[in-house]
BAFI-3210 file (N, C-alpha, C; in Angstrom, 3 decimals, decimal comma, padded with zeros to 6 digits):
// residues 229
n [1|2|3|4|5|6|7|8|9|10|11|12|13|14|15|16|17|18|19|20|21|22|23|24|25|26|27|28|29|30|31|32|33|34|35|36|37|38|39|40|41|42|43|44|45|46|47|48|49|50|51|52|53|54|55|56|57|58|59|60|61|62|63|64|65|66|67|68|69|70|71|72|73|74|75|76|77|78|79|80|81|82|83|84|85|86|87|88|89|90|91|92|93|94|95|96|97|98|99|100|101|102|103|104|105|106|107|108|109|110|111|112|113|114|115|116|117|118|119|120|121|122|123|124|125|126|127|128|129|130|131|132|133|134|135|136|137|138|139|140|141|142|143|144|145|146|147|148|149|150|151|152|153|154|155|156|157|158|159|160|161|162|163|164|165|166|167|168|169|170|171|172|173|174|175|176|177|178|179|180|181|182|183|184|185|186|187|188|189|190|191|192|193|194|195|196|197|198|199|200|201|202|203|204|205|206|207|208|209|210|211|212|213|214|215|216|217|218|219|220|221|222|223|224|225|226|227|228|229]
n.u [092,079|092,505|095,324|094,632|094,839|093,636|094,108|096,501|095,631|094,186|095,946|098,612|098,846|098,273|100,445|102,449|102,274|102,990|105,666|106,883|106,164|107,431|110,081|110,038|109,656|111,970|113,928|113,371|113,450|116,262|117,554|117,115|117,584|120,129|120,392|120,765|118,769|118,248|117,774|118,757|117,642|116,228|114,628|113,384|113,007|111,428|108,935|108,586|108,475|106,074|104,251|104,163|103,170|100,800|099,686|099,837|100,523|100,706|102,140|104,644|107,981|109,768|112,580|112,668|113,528|114,440|113,901|112,349|110,110|108,578|105,742|102,541|101,209|098,132|097,104|099,063|099,715|101,970|104,548|106,528|109,695|111,993|115,388|117,050|115,349|114,777|117,129|118,437|119,278|117,652|116,226|114,243|113,959|112,865|110,326|108,874|108,781|107,191|104,973|103,981|103,853|101,369|099,542|099,238|098,361|095,804|094,601|094,036|092,089|090,061|089,489|087,682|088,002|090,367|089,578|087,512|089,286|090,868|088,857|088,445|090,551|090,819|088,891|090,222|092,622|091,674|090,172|092,488|094,128|092,617|090,294|091,277|091,948|089,359|088,030|089,916|089,274|086,428|086,250|087,506|085,598|082,479|078,975|076,462|077,927|080,740|080,186|079,148|081,176|083,246|081,827|081,896|084,675|085,043|083,695|085,187|087,365|086,510|086,397|089,022|089,721|088,067|089,321|091,682|091,171|089,988|092,272|093,382|092,400|093,385|096,206|096,642|095,658|097,161|099,881|099,305|098,920|101,261|103,012|102,230|102,537|105,522|106,723|105,330|105,775|108,673|110,470|111,406|112,326|110,326|111,960|112,974|110,819|110,526|111,856|110,800|108,081|108,507|109,370|106,966|105,006|105,849|105,628|102,660|101,982|102,566|100,118|098,181|098,957|098,610|095,924|094,707|095,409|094,362|091,659|091,637|092,081|089,877|088,266|088,750|088,084|085,468|085,088|085,441|083,638|081,320|081,933|081,650|078,989]
n.v [071,185|071,331|072,289|074,868|074,978|077,397|079,410|080,694|081,647|083,932|085,232|085,578|087,316|090,300|090,181|089,994|092,084|093,856|093,474|094,411|097,102|097,590|097,347|099,431|101,699|101,863|101,649|104,531|106,250|105,624|106,441|109,042|110,357|110,763|112,754|116,229|119,022|121,966|124,457|123,855|123,135|121,062|118,179|118,485|121,461|121,878|120,704|122,439|124,914|124,388|124,001|126,419|128,293|127,236|128,059|126,682|126,123|124,260|122,106|119,915|119,082|116,432|114,219|110,936|107,361|104,691|103,554|105,152|105,858|107,784|109,753|111,282|112,281|112,705|112,910|113,704|115,697|115,830|115,875|113,478|112,207|110,314|109,742|110,228|111,346|113,786|115,459|115,447|117,224|116,616|115,743|113,318|113,636|115,954|115,644|113,541|114,635|116,853|115,220|114,235|116,796|117,379|115,675|117,098|119,544|118,343|117,472|120,180|121,157|119,523|117,386|115,001|111,926|111,476|111,783|110,002|107,731|107,823|107,582|104,966|103,288|101,967|099,748|098,613|097,783|095,626|094,007|093,337|091,641|089,674|089,085|086,838|085,067|084,288|083,431|081,165|079,432|079,328|077,735|075,440|074,339|072,796|072,968|075,437|077,021|077,123|078,306|080,921|082,020|082,198|083,705|086,170|086,759|087,425|089,617|091,189|091,492|092,772|095,307|095,790|095,886|098,029|099,780|099,840|101,012|103,434|104,748|105,057|107,668|109,351|109,384|109,878|112,281|113,802|113,499|114,895|117,466|117,980|117,984|120,247|122,256|122,228|123,141|125,546|126,998|127,565|125,539|123,246|123,315|123,153|121,590|119,838|118,159|115,861|114,027|114,053|113,000|110,512|109,524|109,719|109,010|106,085|105,425|105,816|103,577|101,467|101,674|101,025|098,489|097,404|097,606|096,110|093,490|093,601|093,134|090,973|088,872|089,344|088,340|085,783|084,635|084,850|083,466|080,908|080,216|080,412|077,931|076,242|076,426]
n.w [110,582|107,164|104,827|102,644|099,465|097,640|098,809|098,137|095,550|096,401|098,055|096,689|094,410|095,580|097,583|096,135|094,721|097,242|097,587|095,709|095,899|098,201|097,511|095,334|096,958|098,563|096,839|095,094|097,634|098,630|095,827|095,676|098,242|097,860|096,501|096,826|097,906|096,219|097,207|099,685|101,828|104,814|106,139|108,179|108,377|106,042|106,971|108,830|107,704|106,042|108,076|109,272|107,146|106,758|108,928|111,625|114,706|116,721|116,416|116,991|115,603|115,441|115,441|114,934|115,891|113,376|110,263|107,687|109,235|109,473|110,551|111,222|114,392|115,455|117,830|119,820|118,697|116,853|114,484|113,462|112,315|110,584|111,235|108,926|107,255|108,731|109,020|106,781|103,802|101,266|098,079|098,713|101,533|101,941|100,561|101,750|104,437|103,746|102,953|105,560|107,018|105,382|106,367|108,960|108,138|107,191|109,371|110,772|109,296|109,610|107,866|106,385|106,071|107,418|109,588|110,141|109,910|111,921|114,072|113,595|114,470|116,900|116,546|114,443|115,424|117,070|115,280|113,333|114,793|116,337|114,478|112,452|114,159|115,265|113,096|112,633|114,605|114,567|112,148|112,979|114,555|114,874|113,537|114,660|116,830|115,737|113,218|113,930|115,482|113,225|111,381|113,046|113,389|110,540|110,317|112,140|110,675|108,465|109,142|109,045|106,558|105,515|106,672|105,356|102,915|103,696|104,233|101,810|100,269|102,222|102,258|099,320|099,174|100,945|099,825|097,440|098,389|099,789|097,110|095,786|097,906|098,090|095,844|095,830|097,824|097,544|098,311|096,583|093,396|090,221|088,639|090,235|090,987|089,685|091,302|093,660|093,055|092,343|094,598|096,373|094,891|095,058|097,621|098,012|096,527|098,193|100,058|098,438|097,887|100,441|100,983|099,161|100,154|102,164|101,312|099,592|101,382|103,041|101,006|100,527|103,100|102,859|100,738|101,652|103,582|102,029|100,961|102,979|103,775]
ca.u [091,769|093,796|095,999|093,814|095,513|093,161|094,560|097,435|095,086|094,006|097,182|099,596|098,696|098,638|101,461|103,748|102,174|103,406|106,964|107,260|106,005|108,445|110,969|110,139|109,888|113,367|115,008|113,340|114,223|117,870|118,186|116,853|118,275|121,695|120,244|120,552|117,773|118,842|117,400|119,726|116,468|116,266|113,058|112,701|112,939|110,456|108,122|108,243|107,947|104,854|103,376|104,025|102,472|099,428|098,978|099,850|101,692|100,893|102,373|105,983|108,398|110,547|113,010|112,389|114,402|113,820|113,788|111,085|109,107|108,040|104,384|102,165|100,524|097,281|096,675|099,879|100,076|103,611|105,071|107,849|110,451|113,066|116,479|117,609|114,603|114,694|118,529|118,978|118,879|117,552|114,879|113,555|113,808|111,656|109,382|108,321|108,409|106,089|103,798|103,421|103,200|099,899|098,518|098,960|097,181|094,379|093,993|093,615|090,981|089,063|089,551|086,691|088,711|091,431|088,861|087,151|090,266|091,235|087,949|088,322|091,775|090,440|088,108|091,051|093,689|091,145|090,231|093,401|094,789|091,161|089,247|091,603|091,811|088,083|087,455|090,215|088,540|085,173|086,464|087,569|084,313|081,428|077,775|076,110|078,857|081,633|079,523|078,909|082,546|083,765|081,320|082,350|086,013|084,829|083,145|086,245|088,699|086,238|086,748|090,416|089,576|087,649|090,431|092,693|090,352|089,697|093,546|094,139|092,275|094,043|097,714|096,761|095,370|098,577|100,876|098,948|099,179|102,769|103,652|101,812|103,205|106,800|106,750|104,473|106,583|109,805|110,997|111,794|111,985|109,706|112,625|113,104|109,914|110,450|112,293|109,544|106,820|108,930|109,241|105,427|104,151|106,236|105,042|101,341|101,745|102,464|098,830|097,354|099,197|098,184|094,383|094,708|095,868|093,078|090,446|091,674|092,257|088,464|087,389|088,952|087,380|083,921|084,822|085,422|082,291|080,290|082,065|081,310|077,858]
ca.v [071,815|071,023|073,715|075,201|075,397|078,269|080,442|081,350|082,240|085,255|085,770|085,810|088,663|091,261|089,668|090,245|093,821|094,698|093,287|095,280|098,168|098,070|097,545|100,791|102,640|101,754|102,128|105,683|106,784|105,648|107,184|110,559|110,819|111,233|114,417|117,535|120,070|123,320|125,343|123,438|122,761|119,457|117,404|119,326|122,898|121,867|120,625|123,507|125,980|124,337|124,190|127,742|128,758|126,723|128,548|125,612|126,633|123,776|120,778|120,080|118,184|115,940|113,224|109,538|105,992|103,859|103,830|105,396|105,507|108,915|109,805|112,459|111,867|113,707|113,011|114,664|116,689|115,811|115,167|112,621|112,450|109,534|110,555|110,685|112,526|115,145|116,158|115,352|118,089|115,887|115,652|112,563|113,962|116,932|115,007|112,635|115,813|117,453|114,440|114,000|117,831|117,428|115,235|117,931|119,975|117,621|117,382|121,027|121,438|118,478|116,342|113,585|110,788|111,144|111,667|108,412|106,862|108,032|106,729|103,676|102,641|101,021|098,230|097,807|096,765|094,586|093,251|092,903|090,480|088,983|088,621|085,714|083,733|083,678|082,820|079,845|078,956|078,918|076,707|074,145|073,978|072,287|073,411|076,645|078,082|077,526|079,172|082,047|082,472|082,466|085,182|087,322|086,965|088,028|091,085|092,185|092,027|093,332|096,491|096,222|096,134|099,125|100,976|100,121|101,562|104,798|104,980|105,534|108,865|110,188|109,185|110,618|113,858|114,513|113,598|115,946|118,356|118,035|118,315|121,667|123,113|121,983|124,208|127,343|127,532|127,659|124,423|122,365|123,921|122,397|120,402|118,618|117,587|114,482|112,820|114,212|112,588|109,035|108,926|109,836|107,782|104,963|105,280|105,694|102,130|100,637|101,919|100,386|096,866|097,071|097,720|094,717|092,379|093,226|093,005|089,688|087,923|088,916|088,006|084,314|084,234|084,733|081,877|079,521|080,240|079,950|076,424|075,651|076,172]
ca.w [109,222|106,268|104,172|101,516|098,278|097,345|099,565|097,173|094,502|096,725|098,664|096,121|093,600|096,769|098,193|095,024|094,600|098,393|097,689|094,461|096,091|099,197|096,532|094,850|097,658|099,242|095,748|094,821|098,634|098,335|094,990|095,970|099,123|097,624|095,518|097,518|097,273|095,371|098,390|100,907|102,925|105,017|106,015|109,563|107,890|105,077|107,311|109,520|106,893|105,713|109,196|109,684|106,441|107,094|110,375|112,476|115,651|117,918|116,123|116,969|114,347|116,462|115,037|115,715|115,442|112,346|108,666|107,114|110,384|109,400|110,899|112,058|115,419|115,799|119,140|120,703|117,660|116,863|113,152|113,832|111,255|110,749|111,475|107,671|106,913|109,681|108,991|105,417|102,981|100,072|097,363|099,438|102,788|101,907|099,852|102,822|105,286|103,163|102,933|106,610|107,234|104,617|107,398|109,986|107,322|106,939|110,950|111,227|108,368|109,531|106,538|106,675|105,893|108,032|111,027|110,072|110,067|113,461|114,636|113,368|115,054|117,968|115,945|113,695|116,098|117,494|114,222|112,444|115,583|116,821|113,487|111,797|115,186|115,601|111,926|112,356|115,520|113,912|111,037|113,725|115,234|114,114|114,029|114,818|117,166|114,780|112,082|114,590|115,581|111,935|110,846|113,935|112,831|109,254|110,485|112,544|109,619|107,412|109,699|108,783|105,156|105,516|107,247|104,502|101,886|103,890|104,273|100,782|100,185|103,301|101,702|098,373|099,585|101,692|098,850|096,474|099,192|099,642|096,036|095,609|098,445|098,066|094,904|095,691|098,866|097,067|098,749|095,602|092,080|089,481|088,046|091,385|091,344|089,407|092,620|094,791|092,586|092,307|096,285|096,866|094,032|095,403|098,978|098,087|096,015|099,461|100,513|097,545|098,093|101,906|100,898|097,996|100,744|103,408|100,380|099,071|102,665|103,204|100,048|100,937|104,183|102,425|099,996|102,683|104,265|101,181|100,468|103,948|103,873]
c.u [092,826|094,243|095,068|094,670|095,098|093,714|095,486|096,665|094,638|095,057|098,226|099,926|099,021|099,887|102,615|103,733|103,011|104,871|107,333|107,027|107,014|109,862|111,231|110,487|111,445|114,157|114,844|113,950|115,780|118,484|118,174|117,193|119,751|121,496|119,941|119,609|118,605|118,928|118,476|118,537|116,447|114,634|112,573|112,295|111,691|109,309|107,500|107,523|106,447|103,598|103,279|103,235|101,145|098,931|098,974|100,735|101,745|101,534|104,170|106,630|109,814|111,240|112,725|113,389|113,647|114,069|112,674|110,065|108,419|106,281|104,087|101,188|099,558|096,779|097,668|100,106|101,932|103,838|106,268|108,469|111,646|114,293|116,915|116,787|114,764|115,807|118,977|118,432|118,641|116,374|113,762|113,091|112,443|110,364|108,646|107,984|107,282|104,783|103,516|103,067|101,815|098,975|098,189|097,777|095,650|093,710|093,235|092,164|089,854|088,853|088,951|087,393|089,450|090,664|088,189|088,157|090,962|090,112|087,870|089,192|091,639|089,976|089,275|092,457|092,953|090,979|091,277|094,413|093,613|090,333|089,793|091,629|090,398|087,486|088,344|089,581|087,236|085,252|086,699|086,437|083,168|080,038|077,612|077,100|080,232|081,234|079,508|080,302|083,256|083,397|081,760|083,922|085,858|084,491|084,258|087,035|087,863|086,133|088,070|090,769|089,015|088,589|091,381|092,224|090,153|091,304|093,849|093,721|093,098|095,796|097,672|096,701|096,631|099,552|100,755|099,160|100,577|103,609|103,412|102,397|104,716|107,346|106,253|105,364|108,041|110,932|111,985|111,478|111,332|110,378|112,954|111,947|109,566|110,909|111,193|108,420|107,308|109,011|107,967|104,812|104,491|105,635|103,565|101,111|101,637|100,947|097,675|097,799|098,709|096,362|093,881|094,750|094,872|091,922|090,590|091,592|090,463|087,728|087,515|088,326|086,060|083,992|084,685|084,398|081,192|080,657|081,743|079,680|077,146]
c.v [071,685|072,258|073,424|075,800|076,791|079,580|081,510|081,682|083,777|085,857|086,302|086,939|089,966|091,144|090,118|091,832|094,502|094,596|094,142|096,732|098,779|098,273|099,103|101,983|103,008|102,230|103,832|106,541|106,952|106,317|108,815|111,159|111,119|112,400|115,395|118,446|121,232|124,329|124,975|123,264|121,296|119,317|118,112|120,726|123,075|121,620|121,724|124,528|125,611|124,475|125,580|128,681|128,177|127,282|127,594|126,104|125,647|122,047|120,688|119,015|117,904|114,617|111,866|108,380|105,511|104,488|103,725|105,114|106,710|108,813|110,940|111,889|113,026|113,999|113,724|115,697|116,989|115,323|114,696|111,912|111,307|110,361|111,045|111,763|113,946|115,737|116,414|116,357|117,738|115,775|114,505|112,901|115,091|116,502|114,199|113,314|116,126|116,764|114,207|115,569|117,944|116,706|116,170|119,006|119,756|117,675|118,760|121,616|120,408|117,585|115,400|112,394|110,576|111,236|110,500|107,636|106,584|107,157|105,158|102,696|101,669|099,659|097,787|097,058|095,711|093,522|092,655|091,451|089,421|088,330|087,435|084,737|083,262|082,998|081,276|078,983|078,413|077,645|075,295|073,526|073,666|072,753|075,054|077,845|078,173|078,462|080,783|082,894|082,793|083,816|086,398|087,793|087,911|089,578|091,918|092,269|092,556|095,036|097,071|096,686|097,399|100,387|101,105|100,962|103,082|105,312|105,471|107,319|109,837|110,307|109,916|112,074|114,337|114,622|114,828|117,585|118,825|118,589|119,702|122,533|123,487|123,269|125,840|127,765|127,825|126,503|123,603|123,323|122,933|121,466|119,475|117,988|115,985|113,588|112,911|112,989|110,809|108,821|108,806|108,779|106,569|104,563|105,068|103,896|101,110|100,564|100,854|098,955|096,485|096,894|096,256|093,511|092,265|092,805|091,577|088,650|087,979|088,142|086,159|083,837|084,150|083,450|080,917|079,099|079,946|078,266|075,680|075,261|075,331]
c.w [108,197|105,431|102,688|100,518|097,426|097,557|098,814|096,191|095,026|097,101|097,830|095,294|094,742|097,204|097,238|095,060|096,034|098,168|096,701|095,204|097,248|098,420|095,991|095,889|098,429|098,025|095,343|096,170|098,633|097,420|095,324|097,219|098,871|096,487|096,430|096,943|097,134|096,601|099,545|102,301|103,241|105,388|107,137|109,048|106,858|105,820|108,201|108,953|106,232|106,683|109,531|108,583|106,182|108,258|111,411|113,392|116,570|117,378|116,014|116,108|115,153|115,487|115,644|115,142|114,114|110,992|108,164|108,019|110,588|110,029|111,496|113,130|115,579|117,060|120,180|119,825|117,220|115,412|113,535|112,683|111,519|110,489|110,104|107,188|107,425|109,334|107,595|104,511|101,493|099,311|098,311|100,437|102,711|101,339|100,994|103,818|105,176|103,241|104,377|107,469|106,818|105,449|108,812|109,461|107,314|108,567|111,048|110,365|108,338|108,421|107,025|106,648|106,928|109,801|111,198|110,555|111,507|114,563|114,690|113,902|116,006|117,534|115,311|114,331|116,858|116,321|113,697|113,415|115,626|115,578|113,018|112,808|115,318|114,229|112,013|113,416|114,984|112,886|111,826|114,258|114,233|114,497|114,232|115,643|116,514|113,819|112,610|114,780|114,326|111,291|111,889|113,489|111,535|109,455|111,099|111,700|108,574|107,743|109,434|106,973|104,747|105,958|106,215|103,197|102,207|104,002|102,849|100,322|100,858|102,966|100,570|098,517|100,371|100,767|097,976|097,081|099,202|098,337|095,770|096,319|098,586|097,090|095,147|096,924|098,707|097,821|097,970|094,416|091,111|088,745|088,978|091,556|090,679|090,483|093,394|094,189|092,865|093,697|096,536|096,209|094,657|096,777|098,879|097,016|096,947|100,117|099,794|097,901|099,807|101,499|100,082|099,009|101,880|102,513|100,311|099,983|102,973|102,499|100,319|101,921|103,819|101,593|100,628|103,394|103,127|100,772|102,055|104,196|102,563]
res [m|y|f|d|p|l|y|f|v|f|a|a|p|p|m|i|l|g|l|w|a|q|f|k|v|k|s|a|f|n|k|y|s|q|v|p|t|q|s|g|i|n|g|a|e|a|a|r|r|i|l|q|r|g|g|i|g|n|v|t|v|e|p|v|e|g|m|l|s|d|h|y|d|p|r|s|k|a|l|r|l|s|e|a|v|f|s|q|p|s|i|a|s|v|g|v|a|a|h|e|a|g|h|a|l|q|d|k|s|g|y|a|p|l|q|l|r|a|v|m|v|p|a|v|s|i|g|s|n|l|g|p|i|l|f|m|a|g|m|f|l|a|g|s|l|g|t|t|l|a|w|a|g|i|l|l|f|a|a|v|a|l|f|a|l|v|t|l|p|v|e|f|n|a|s|n|r|a|k|e|l|l|v|s|q|g|i|v|s|s|s|e|m|e|g|v|n|a|v|l|d|a|a|a|l|t|y|v|a|a|a|a|q|a|i|m|q|l|l|y|f|l|n|v|m|n|r|r|d]
***
């Protein structure tokens, strides 16, 4: 199968957006990790306070290795914060921690997009790896077998694109909850929200870029199939 220059028409814009989003996240986090919170509260304390006010007593707040490896695990009911976020009393740390606590609040309230995303995880794990492989195999094979394999790959990868779209409201809602709770619970002042907004808005852009990349790759696959037909 020859190299298709048209691939860059689909892949380049979301790739550039993704690189820009990663730059924005690192830049915002590095900047506001140097700005201490007026309250002196660190990320772990901010998360625990939000969980407590939300009536959540079965979620642990734990440190985890890695840079910006923060996440909420609904299966083990654990909110895991990277070491810098866990221990530092900075604007960036409390913003990230509050965002992850927002996911725990979504879990407690049965937030539908979060539940849908959790259900989709097994299919997405398969589709992200097997989908492109089946598609490429189908392109190499002629006849109905090749077409069938290619379409199977497209359907599997479509689950990846759908997952990326479902992720958007989950992440946006968690950030909105975080911003509201940080001020209402006195963790940060309204004047400190400029830094929180910069960090969380930059993080949200990474999910937009991921969705754009998945959608554009799916559209490229469909374009190839249309030309093949």
